[in-house]
N, C-alpha and C positions, 0 to 999 in steps of 0.2 A: 515393654512399657505399657502403664495402664493410662486410664483416661487423663488422671489427674497430674500423672507425670508428665504427659504430652501437654497438658494446658500449663504446668510450669514452664515447660521447655518453650511454649511461646510466647510468654510473659516475657522470660527472660530474654528474648530475642528481640524483644519489643523495646526491651529496656536499652540494647546497646544502642539504637539510635541517639538517645541523651549521651551527649559527651560534654567533657569539663573543659570550658575555654579559659585560658588563662591569659588576661592582658597585663598591659605595663600599669605601673603603682597598684597594682591589684592587693589588698588586703585578704590572707586566705587563711581561714578558723579551721583548725579539727577540735573538735568538742564532743563529749562523751562519759566514758567511766575508765577504770582503772586500764583498758585496753588502750586506750589513747592517752592516758596521764603518763603512766611509766617510769614512776619517781621523777616526774619533772622540778625544777626547785621553784615554787611557787613564787619565791621572792624576788625572783629574775623574771619580766615581764614577756620575755620572748625567748625562754628556755623551752626547748621542746621535746625533753624528755628522751627515751633511749628506746623509743620504740617505732613503728610505722610514720609518724608526722615527719621525724629527722631523716627517714630516708626519703620520703616523698619529696623534703625539702631539699635537700640536697641536689637532688635529681631537677627538679623544677630551677635552683638557683646557677645550676651549671648550665641547663639549656637556655635559660633565658637571663644569661649576665646582666644585660641592660637593661631590667624591665623596672628594676628599685624593688622586686617583692617584699612584703611585711608578711611575714608567715608566723602564725599563732597557735599554740596548745591550750585548750583550756577544758581537759582531761580531766576528772576527778573521781580518784578509785572509790569505789561502793555505791557509786550513784544508782538511781534508777530514775527513770523519764519522769517521774512526778518531783525528783531533786533537781534534775535538769532544768526542769519548770520554773521551779522556784529562783535558778540566777540566773535565768534567760536574758532578762533584761541587761543587767550587768556585763555576763561575761558573752554576750553575743550583740543583741542589738543595741547597744551604745559602742560598741567597736565599729558599726556599718561596714561588716563585710563585704567584700564583694563574691567571694566564694567561701560557702559553708559545706564543712564535711560532718555527719553527725553518725556516730555509730552507740547504740544505745540499747538495752533491754535484756541483756543479759542477767543482771542482777535482778529484776522483774520475776525472773524466773527462778535463781538462785533462792532468793527470801523465799517463796512461794516453798519450793523443796524443802529448805530448812526446818519451813515451819509447820511441813505436815500438813499443807491447806489444798483442798480440793479448788480447782478452777471454777469460777463462774463466768455468766457471759457479762455478769456487772464488771468483774475483773478486766476482761478482753475490752470492754468497753470503756472504762475509764484509762486503759492504757491508751488506747486510740483517741481518745480527746486530750489526753494531755500531749500527745506526739502530734495530733492536728493542730493543737495550740501554737507549738514550736513554729510549724511551717506557715500557717496563716498569719502570724504575728509577723515573721521574717517577710512576707510576700507584700505587707500592708505597710510596713516601715523601712525596708531595703529592696534596693534592687539584685540581690543577693543570688548567684546560681547557686543550685545546692546538689549536694551529693550524699545519698542515702546508702548505707553499708548495713546490711542485714546483720544481725546478732546471730551468733553459732555457738554450735556446741559440738565436740566430737567424741567419741564413744569410748574415751579411756579416760578415768575409770571406767567399768562395764556400769555403774549404776547410773553415769551421765545418760544411758540410752533411757533411762525412765523420764529425762526432763524434754524429751521430744514432746510430748503431748501439752507441754506447755510453752515450749518455745514455737513450734510449728505454727499455731496461730498468729503468734505475733510478727513472725516473718509475712505472712500473708499479709498484716496488716501494713507493715511496711513497705510492701510490695504496693499494694493498692493508695497510700499516700503517696509512694514515688509518681504512682502514673496521677494522680489526682495533682500534683504541684509540677508535674512535670522536670523532677528531677532526675539525674542521672542515678542509677541503681547498681549495686555493686553485690553480687550475690556470693558471699563471705562463706557462708554455711556450706553450699555446694562447692564451692572453692575448695575449701580446706579439706573439707570429709574426701572428697575425690582423690587429693592429694596425699591424705592422710591412710587412705586405701592403698594408695600405689607405694609410700614407702615408709610406713607406721606412723600411727598417729601422734607418738609422744614427740614425734620430731618436731611438729608444727604447735602442741600445745604442751609439752611435758606432761606432769604427772598430774594435774586437773582437768583437762578438756576443754579450757576455758583461755588461759593466759598465755598470750603465743611467748614462745622462744624466740631467738634471733631469726631463726629460719621462717617461723611463723610470721614474725613480722613482715621481713623481706618478700614473703608471699604477699599480703595485704598490702604491701608498696605497689607491689608489680600491678596487682589489681587494681589498684586507684591510677596507677599513670596509664593503664592500659585503655582506660576512659576520656584520655588527654584528646581535646579536637588539635588535631595538628595541622 
């Protein structure tokens, strides 16, 4: 294990001290891109889609049947962090949530790869600035407890390995922001890749390395629930 891997391991161990606390009458918001959206019906305010938000909600509603929890999904397929920033007021701040779980970033990588563009420091700084705006405004306007989930990609198909040069710096940004804002941090990239090595990558993200299968969504839900403050 090299120096950077040891550093990452140390960072991850510190993240585990931040837990997700659920209290009576909480509003819990899941927000992000297609990995969170998962074909939810946007005409139905409390529709949770068909992915990890539904699996997490089912567990929470079962575990806390008398808490009167309100659980919402505001994922939108295709969103980059700049898109999330544009709708942050309506889809997050106006809801005054008590817990906000954010998963965003892979479309920033995907669009860069599709365009054949090189990464610049300005691109990464813009990503961080947009993401920091989300967390700063959340801290200023609400008392929400925050969960940050790192974006991920699995190396199937093989060309997804080329995405790492663009994804890894963004993961480091999300880790840094989780530390700055005392958020619970969930290392999805490491978790999913480790399980993919063990059981086959397609088991978790099918044929594109990004969109989870039902098994993948179950793994994400388990990772989220692992951080509950019991």
